[in-house]
C-alpha positions as CSV (number, residue, x, y, z in Angstrom):
1,M,163.5,-4.2,132.0
2,T,165.2,-7.2,130.5
3,I,163.2,-10.5,130.3
4,F,164.7,-13.9,130.0
5,E,162.2,-16.5,128.8
6,T,163.6,-19.8,129.9
7,N,162.3,-23.4,129.8
8,M,161.7,-23.1,133.6
9,G,159.8,-19.8,133.5
10,N,160.5,-16.1,132.9
11,I,163.0,-13.9,134.8
12,H,162.6,-10.1,134.8
13,I,165.7,-8.0,135.5
14,N,166.2,-4.3,136.1
15,V,169.7,-3.0,135.4
16,D,171.6,-0.1,137.0
17,T,172.5,2.3,134.3
18,K,173.5,5.0,136.8
19,N,176.2,3.3,138.8
20,T,177.4,0.6,136.3
21,P,177.0,2.1,132.9
22,I,179.7,0.1,131.2
23,S,178.4,-3.3,132.5
24,T,174.8,-2.4,131.9
25,Q,175.4,-1.2,128.3
26,N,177.4,-4.3,127.6
27,F,174.6,-6.5,128.8
28,I,171.9,-4.6,126.9
29,N,174.0,-4.8,123.7
30,Y,174.3,-8.6,124.1
31,V,170.5,-8.8,124.7
32,N,169.7,-6.6,121.7
33,N,171.9,-8.6,119.4
34,G,170.2,-11.9,120.4
35,F,173.4,-13.3,121.8
36,Y,171.7,-14.9,124.8
37,D,169.0,-16.6,122.8
38,G,169.6,-20.4,123.0
39,T,172.3,-20.2,125.6
40,I,172.1,-22.2,128.9
41,F,172.6,-21.6,132.5
42,H,175.8,-23.7,132.4
43,R,176.9,-23.5,136.0
44,V,174.7,-23.9,139.1
45,I,176.2,-24.0,142.6
46,K,173.4,-24.5,145.1
47,N,172.9,-21.6,147.5
48,F,175.7,-19.6,145.8
49,M,174.8,-18.7,142.2
50,I,173.6,-19.6,138.8
51,Q,175.7,-18.6,135.8
52,G,174.8,-18.1,132.2
53,G,175.5,-16.0,129.1
54,G,178.2,-17.9,127.3
55,F,177.5,-21.6,126.4
56,T,175.2,-23.5,124.1
57,K,173.6,-26.8,124.9
58,D,176.6,-28.6,123.4
59,M,178.8,-26.7,126.0
60,I,180.4,-24.7,123.1
61,Q,181.5,-21.3,124.3
62,K,180.1,-18.5,122.1
63,T,182.5,-15.9,120.7
64,T,182.3,-12.7,122.6
65,K,183.3,-9.1,122.2
66,T,186.0,-7.3,124.1
67,N,186.3,-7.6,127.9
68,I,185.0,-4.6,129.9
69,K,186.2,-2.6,132.9
70,N,185.3,-3.9,136.3
71,E,182.8,-1.4,137.9
72,A,182.4,-3.3,141.3
73,K,183.6,-0.2,143.2
74,N,180.4,1.6,142.2
75,S,178.0,-1.3,142.2
76,S,175.4,-2.6,144.6
77,K,176.1,-5.6,146.8
78,N,176.1,-9.3,145.8
79,N,172.8,-10.0,147.6
80,K,170.4,-12.7,146.8
81,Y,168.8,-12.2,143.4
82,S,171.3,-9.6,142.3
83,L,172.9,-9.9,138.8
84,A,176.7,-9.7,138.5
85,M,179.3,-9.9,135.8
86,A,181.1,-13.2,135.7
87,R,184.9,-13.0,135.2
88,T,188.1,-14.9,135.6
89,S,190.7,-14.2,138.2
90,T,191.7,-11.2,136.1
91,P,189.6,-8.2,137.4
92,H,188.8,-6.7,133.9
93,S,187.9,-10.0,132.1
94,A,184.1,-9.8,132.1
95,N,182.3,-9.9,128.8
96,S,179.0,-11.8,128.1
97,Q,178.7,-14.1,131.1
98,F,176.8,-13.1,134.2
99,F,175.6,-14.8,137.4
100,I,172.6,-14.4,139.6
101,N,173.3,-14.7,143.3
102,T,171.1,-17.3,145.1
103,S,172.3,-16.2,148.5
104,K,174.0,-13.2,150.1
105,N,177.7,-13.4,148.9
106,S,179.3,-10.5,150.7
107,Y,182.8,-11.7,150.0
108,L,182.3,-11.0,146.3
109,N,181.6,-7.3,146.9
110,F,184.3,-4.6,146.3
111,P,187.1,-4.9,147.2
112,G,186.7,-8.6,147.4
113,Q,189.6,-11.0,147.9
114,D,191.5,-9.6,145.0
115,G,191.0,-5.8,145.5
116,W,188.2,-5.7,142.8
117,G,185.2,-7.8,143.6
118,Y,182.4,-8.7,141.2
119,C,180.3,-6.0,139.7
120,V,176.6,-6.1,140.4
121,F,174.7,-4.4,137.6
122,G,171.1,-5.5,138.1
123,K,168.6,-7.4,140.1
124,V,165.8,-9.8,139.5
125,V,162.5,-8.1,140.1
126,K,160.1,-10.9,139.1
127,G,160.6,-14.6,138.6
128,F,162.2,-15.4,142.0
129,E,160.5,-18.8,142.0
130,V,162.3,-19.5,138.7
131,I,165.7,-18.6,140.2
132,D,164.9,-20.8,143.2
133,K,163.9,-23.7,140.9
134,I,167.2,-23.4,138.9
135,N,169.1,-23.2,142.2
136,Q,167.8,-26.7,143.1
137,V,168.7,-28.6,139.8
138,S,171.0,-31.6,140.0
139,T,174.5,-31.0,138.4
140,S,177.5,-33.0,137.3
141,N,180.6,-32.7,135.2
142,K,180.2,-32.3,131.4
143,S,182.8,-31.5,128.7
144,G,185.4,-30.6,131.3
145,H,183.1,-28.2,133.3
146,S,181.8,-28.8,136.8
147,D,178.4,-27.9,138.3
148,V,176.6,-28.2,134.9
149,P,172.9,-28.9,135.2
150,N,172.0,-32.5,134.2
151,D,168.9,-31.1,132.4
152,Y,169.3,-28.1,130.3
153,V,168.2,-24.7,131.7
154,V,167.8,-22.8,128.4
155,V,167.3,-19.1,127.7
156,N,164.8,-19.4,124.8
157,K,164.7,-15.7,124.3
158,A,166.1,-12.6,126.0
159,Y,164.8,-9.1,125.2
160,N,164.5,-5.6,126.6
161,A,160.9,-4.6,127.2
């Protein structure tokens, strides 16, 4: 169980070590190294997803490790409250960033629109009200990024319990 203590409440996540071992271990390593502490949910698109795992309050992107293989073929579906690897248009470009689906996003499932989809490697098991609260925040453009919450949504601490 991974716990994200945020300024809006705690989020409890179970990861899928069986079907998505690369994505899961990558996430656990970032948690164990304290990487997510002090990061923000930097992108919120209402009724789609909330994204975090890479930016500080100053919208400075943190330095990450090597990109990982896309395991979407073996993963669960991009259903509401599932946790997926964020990536660019390049299928194997995921590293530290993740998103939590705030609705059912079937078109992100394998094979997706690009033959790969987005790998779901966990799910929220407690703190649904926190996700729903984050989903409702107002956003704007900041530092060249769109859909950035006007008020910071901060991960104060992330740890594996």
